[in-house]
N, C-alpha and C positions, 0 to 999 in steps of 0.2 A: 368799240366795235365788236360785234359778235358774229361768228360764222354759223350759217344754217345750211342744211342739206335740203334741197328741193328735189324730191324723189318722184319720178314719173311712174305712175302705177298703170300697168297695162293688163288687159285681159288676153292672155295668150290663146284662148279658145276662139277668139275673133280674128279672122285673117286680116292682114293689111289690105287697104284699098288698092285701086289701080296705081300703077307707077307714077302717073302724073299727079295724083293726089298725095302720094308719099313725097314726091319732090317738092310740091307746094308747101307741105308741112315742114320739111327740112329747111326751106327758104324762110318760112315764118319763124321757126325756132332760131335759125341763124341770125335773124334780125334782132330778136330779143337778146341773144348772147352778145351781139355787138353793142346794143344799148346798155347792157350791164357793164361791158368793158369801158364804154365812154363815161358812165356814171361812177366808175371806180368800185363797183360792187362785185364784179366777177372775180372768182378765184380759180375755178376749174369746171369743166363740163365733160360729160362722157355718156355715150350710148352703150347699151349692153346687148349681147346676143341673148336669145331666148334661154329660159332656165334649163332646157334639156342639154345645153352646151356646158352647163356648170358641173363642177366637182366639189363635193363637200367633205371636209376633213373634220371628224368629230373626236373629241377626247373621251377616253373611257379607261379607268383603272390604270393610269400612268402610261397608256399607249394611245394610238389613234386608229381609227378606221376611215377608209376612203370609199365613198360611194358616188355614183353618177347621179347628177341632178339633185335638187332639193327635195326634202320631204315636207310637203306642205299640201294640206287639203284645201286649196284655194285656187281659183283661176287667176287671181290678181297677183302679178309679179312685178318686181322692179325692172323697168325697161330702160332707164337712163336717169341722169341726175345733173344738177348744177350744184356747185358749192359757191355760196356767196358770202360776202362780208358786209354787213349793214349795221346801222345803229340799233335797231330793235325789231321785235316780232312784227310790228305793223308794216315796216318797210319790207321785211321778208315776205309777208303775205301779199303785199302789192306786187312784188316780182313774181310770186307764185301764180297770181291771177293772170299776169301777162303770159307766163309759161303755159298755163292750162289752156288759154285761148289759142296760143300758137300751135300747140301739139294736139289739142283735142282730147287730152287725157287728164285724169285726176292727178293732182300734185300733192304729195304729203310734205309738210314743212316740219322739219325737226332741228332743234338747236344742236350744235356740235358741242360735246362736253369737253371743252378745251383744257379745263383745269383738273379733270379727274374726280370731280365731286359728285358724280352721278351716284344716286343711292338706289338700291333695289327694294 
């Protein structure tokens, strides 16, 4: 079994819809999460506040600097995520499809480097 991050990509320049639409989306994503739990694929899920609520700690010359918000020249930000444990990428992509339909956002699928073998 391998773990995957299903990352919800949102465009922070686009405002959320009316409250009833947001609640309907939350209900749909909740159903997908429950389906993951029933299937034994669910590990963790979380929603994130917008990037302007973040703080970034960067290393430099043996010390760190702290700044508000990320430095990214993009509208697309991480809005939430699921961590799942499944047999293979195909199964992760199937779950990502359900997540994308439920939340109406793009989902990035990325394997978790559980053994530290990631190469740059």
